[in-house]
C-alpha positions as CSV (number, residue, x, y, z in Angstrom):
1,M,94.8,109.0,99.3
2,G,97.6,109.8,96.3
3,A,100.0,108.7,98.2
4,A,98.9,106.0,99.5
5,I,98.3,104.3,96.0
6,Y,102.5,105.3,95.3
7,V,102.8,102.6,98.5
8,I,100.6,99.7,97.3
9,H,100.8,99.9,93.4
10,L,104.3,97.4,94.0
11,L,102.8,95.0,95.8
12,V,99.6,94.2,93.4
13,T,101.6,95.2,90.2
14,I,103.4,91.9,91.8
15,Y,100.5,90.0,92.2
16,M,99.4,90.8,88.6
17,N,102.6,89.3,87.1
18,N,101.7,86.4,88.9
19,I,98.4,85.6,87.8
20,V,99.4,86.9,84.2
21,A,102.1,84.0,84.2
22,I,99.7,81.6,85.7
23,L,97.0,82.3,82.8
24,G,99.7,82.1,80.6
25,V,98.9,85.2,79.3
26,K,101.3,86.7,76.5
27,T,101.9,90.4,74.4
28,V,99.7,93.3,74.7
29,A,97.0,91.3,76.7
30,A,99.4,90.5,79.1
31,D,100.1,94.3,79.8
32,G,97.0,95.7,79.5
33,I,95.5,93.1,82.2
34,V,98.6,94.3,84.8
35,F,98.2,98.0,83.7
36,F,94.3,97.8,84.8
37,G,94.3,95.6,87.1
38,T,97.6,97.4,88.8
39,I,95.0,100.6,89.1
40,I,92.0,99.1,90.1
41,G,93.6,96.6,92.8
42,S,95.4,99.8,94.1
43,I,92.3,101.4,94.7
44,I,90.8,98.8,96.1
45,L,92.9,97.8,98.5
46,M,93.6,101.4,99.6
47,F,90.1,102.0,100.5
48,I,90.3,98.9,102.4
49,I,93.3,99.7,104.7
50,E,92.0,102.8,105.1
51,K,88.8,101.4,106.7
52,T,91.5,99.5,109.4
53,P,93.0,100.7,112.2
54,L,96.3,100.1,109.9
55,S,95.4,103.5,108.3
56,F,98.0,106.7,108.5
57,A,94.9,108.5,109.9
58,N,94.1,106.3,112.9
59,L,98.4,105.5,113.2
60,R,98.8,109.6,113.8
61,R,95.9,109.7,116.7
62,I,98.1,107.2,118.9
63,K,99.0,108.7,121.7
64,F,102.5,107.8,123.1
65,G,102.6,107.9,127.4
66,K,105.0,110.7,128.8
67,N,108.2,107.9,128.9
68,K,110.0,109.2,126.1
69,A,113.4,107.4,124.6
70,T,116.1,109.8,124.6
71,C,119.7,108.9,123.4
72,R,122.5,108.9,126.4
73,E,125.3,111.8,126.4
74,A,128.4,110.7,125.2
């Protein structure tokens, strides 16, 4: 759970900054909205992604065929 937040938070932070700019909020209020919105949004997005086939746990269960690509020897 913890590692997923580090990956997602940048995306959520960008969206929160855009929302604050659209609303025209300035100063400390804008920082609070971005900070708390990023925390809450990252956790919500993380739980949504974990429920889809895109989750890391589901990707690890994928079994690849016996045909493995190998590099040609020089």
